[in-house]
N, C-alpha and C positions, 0 to 999 in steps of 0.2 A: 486432827490429832488431839488425843485427850490431854486436857490440862494446858493446852497451848492456844486455846481459842481466845480471840480478842474481838471487841467490837471495832471493826476496821474503819467505820465511819468516824467514830470518836478518835481513834488513833490518828487518822489523817488530819482531822481538825486540830488536834493537839500539836502535831508536828508542823503544820502550817503556821500556827500561832507562835510556836517556838522559833521558827526561822525568822518570821517578821519581827518579833520582839527583840531577839538577841542581836540581829543585824542592826536594827534601828537604834537600840540602846547603846551600841558601840559607836554610833555616829556614821554608819555606812548605809548605802542603799543597794549595793551590788555584791555579787559573790562570784567566785571562780572555783571550779572543781576539775579533777581529772576524769575524763570521759573515756573509759577503757573498752566499752562494748559489753561489759558485764552487767549483771542485774543490780548490784548495789549502787554503782554510780548512776545507772539509769533511773533508779527510784529517787535518789537524791536530786538528780536533775529535774525530774518531774515535779517533785515537791517544791523545789526552789522556784521553778517557773510559775507554778500556781500561787506561791506565796508572794513573790516579788515582781512577777511579770517576766516573761521570757527574755525581754530586751535587757534585763538586769542580771542575766546569768550567762557566764562564759564557760563553756566546756572545752577543755584542751585535750586533744588526742596526741599521745606521745609514744608512738610505736618504736620498737627496736627492730633491727633487720630480721630477727628470728620470730617476731610477732606474727600471728596468723593474719592473713588478709581479711578473714571473716570478722576479726575483732574491730577493725576499722570500719568495715561495712555496717556492723551492728551499732557502733557508736554513731555513725551517720544516720542510721535509722532512728535511733533515740532522739537525735537532734531534730530530725524532721517531725517526729511525733510530738515533741515538747515545744518546738519553735525557738529553742535557745540559740545563742550565738556560739560559733565554734572556731577553733584555731588548731591547725595541725603543726606539730613540732617534732621532727624526727630526731630521736636522741642517739642514734647510732654513732655519728661523728664524735660527739663529746664523750660518750661512754667508751668507745673503742680506743680513744686517745689514752685513757687510763688503763684499759685492759692490755694495751701494747707494752705497758711497763710491768705488768703482772702476768706473765705467760702461764703460770701454774694456777691461775685463779679457779676456784671451784664454782659449781652451779649455785651454791648458796650465796657465796660472796658476789657473784655476778647479779643474782636476783636482788640482793640488798643494795648494791651500787645503783642498779637501774631504778629501784623504788625511791632511793634518796635523790637521784638526779631529777626524777620527775617532780618530786616535792619542791626542789629548789626552783624549778621552772614555775610551779604554781605560785610560790611565794613571790617570785619576781613579778609575775603578772598581777598578783594581788596589789603590789605597789604601783605598777603601771596603770591599773584600772581603778585604783582607790577602792578596793573591794576586800572582802574577807574570804579565806579559804574554807570551803565546806569539806568535812570529813565524810568518808564513804565506807567506814568499817562497821560491820554489824556486830551484835552482841556475841554471837557464836565465835567470830574471829577474835574479838577483844578478849574473851575469856580464855580461849585456847592459845593466845599469843601468836595467832597465825597472821602475822603482819611484821613489817620492818619498822623498828623504833626510829622515829624521826624521818620515816619514809612515808608509806601509805597510811601509817597510823597517826600522822601529824595533821593538825587542822586547827582552825580557830573555834569552830563549833561543829558538832557531829549530830545530825538529826536522827540517824538510825542506829546509834550505838546501844540502844536499849531494846532493839528488835532482834530476835533470833532470826537465823537465815530462813526458817519456816515462815516467819511473819513477813519477811522481805518478799518472798515469793507471792504470798497471798495479797499483800497490799499492792504489789506491782500488777497483779491481775486485776484488782479493783480499779486501778488507775489507767487501765487499758494500755499498758506498755507493749511494745512489739512482741508478738508471740515467740519469735525466734530467739529473742534475748531472754525471755522467761524460761524457755525450755532448754537452753544450751547448758552443757556440762560446766559447772563452776571451775574456773581456771585463772590463775594469776598471769597466764600467757607469758611466762618467763623464758620458756623454751618449747620446742615442738613436742606435742603430746603431753605436756604438763597438765596434771589434774589435781585440784585441791584435795578431793576425797581419797585419791590414791596415795598422796603424800601423807595425809593424816592417818590413814589406815581404817577409816570408818566413814559412814555417810553423815551428811549434815542432819538429816532427819533423825537418825539415831542419837547423834550428839545432842541435838536440841531436846529430845525427850529426857535424856539423862541429866543434862545441865539444868533444865527447868526444875527438875526435882531437887537437885543438889543446891542450886542457888536460890530459886524463888520459893520452893516448898520446904527447904532445909532438911531434906532426906539425908540419912547417914549412908555410908557405903554398904553396911549390912542390909539396910532396908532396900536398897537398890538391887542387891543380889537376891533378896527374898522375892522381889518382883520378877526375877528371871533374866535380868540383864547379864550379859557376858562379863565375867570377872576381869578378863584381860582388857576389854574396852573400857570398863568403868575405871580401873586402876590407871590406864593410860590417860584418860580424860582428867581425872583428879590430879595426876602428876603434872600435866600440862598447865592446868589452872594455877597450881602452886608455884611452879618454877617460873612462870611468866608474869607474876605479880609486878615485877619491876617495870614492865612495859606499861602497866596501867597507872603508874604514878608519875608525878612531876619529879624532876631530879631532887633527891633527898638533900636537904640542907642541914649541916651540922649545927646543933643548938648551942648558942652562946648567950644570947640576950634573953630578956624576959618574954619578949613577944617575937617569935620566929615566924618568918613568912611560910605560909602553908600549914602552920600549926596553930599557935594562939592568934596570929593575925591572918584573917581571911577577909579579903577585900569586900565582898558583898555584905557580909555580916557587919563589918566595922564601919562601912561608909554608906550603908543603906541603899545600895543599888539593887 
């Protein structure tokens, strides 16, 4: 795809070094991540296994009763391919206990609750394992806000947050991840038949082409339209990027002192880490 080409060998080495350096700098040797059976978590698992050794990576599978059986099978396939340790935790009992109190709950709220339930489990196991939580959200999802705040968007570090979905697919092919995982239709698997691209209203490939121009190449809306991109899709993507900015920031702290956390006081700069 034009303008989205990367040297995947270099990218892989950069990400492996990033994982090693950030994990060890924080004083840890192990990581934990949610293993959904999707391509993003599969790639992060493969990178972590190669960077830290598979024995230092725990992938937790957390299906709900409506999750597809294929998701669990694909997650197990990724575990076999990477050699990482796994744990299965069924979230149905804990989630349904809450849903029983909210009989009018919508699909969106159900999805958000499940995403946050899964993240509480990951953080509990990070404490149990003395490890850090790895994020699995790619750049396309982060920009579009296609994630749950403090749910699947939460993590200690995120190795693939600067890779568009297009890059995730390509790097996964290079790292020889299972073909069925690479080729499956992207889905959060929140309910039967759910599809990321159907919900978004456009394909990841198209979104990546547009956002690469908007974000990386600094194209204007008019320049995108001059290239022939559909106006409705362009406007929808620009709007999603704008309205989801709050998801890409730490909680905003009201400024009172001379040196406010996250503004004038930034830990790496101030303390030389």
